[in-house]
Residue, then its C-alpha position, 0 to 999 in steps of 0.5 A: m500499500e502506498t502511503g502517499k494516498p489518503v485511504p478513504g474513509d480516514s481524515p485526520a479530523r476524527s479522533v482516534v477510537i481504541r475499541p477493546w477488540a483491537c488491543p485485547g490486553r488494553v481495556r480502557r473503561w470511562k465513567p464520568a464523575r457522578q454529579p449531585q443531581p440539581e433539584q428540579t425547578v420549573s417557570v413562575k407560570e408553570a408553578a402558578l397552573l401547579l398551585e391553581v394561582h395567578p403568576a403574580t401571587i407567584y412572585r408576590l409568595i417569592k417576594a415575601g420569602k414564602l416560596a424557594h426559588t433559583r435564577r437562571g442566567a445573569a444576576p440583576p444589576a447591583d444598581a437600581g434603575t440601570g435597565k438591565r434585568g436579571g436572570g430567569i426566576r425558576v420555583l422549586v418542585s419541593a416547594i410547590d409540594q411544600m406549599r400545597r401541603i400547606r394549603q391543604s392542611e389549612i383547608n382540612 
């Protein structure tokens, strides 16, 4: 075989893959590190649907500190009145479940 001609399907851009059957004495096993699962979140609109309230009520509960939430994306600016917005608000599903239990205990 001539070394000057490229072999079809062989390009330098491809990554090299070592197959276990190609090197019987050398088996690579790679497992990704276990990451802790992030807590599941929903949007404000979805949280309002789950709690059967208006989205403005969700914002009021968040502002009052009664509903746990996280912000995704950019942090809100330190200066008031800069015209820039912060990241999107995501409500924790566990906080919604807790709020449901509180509402059920108030009804019963």
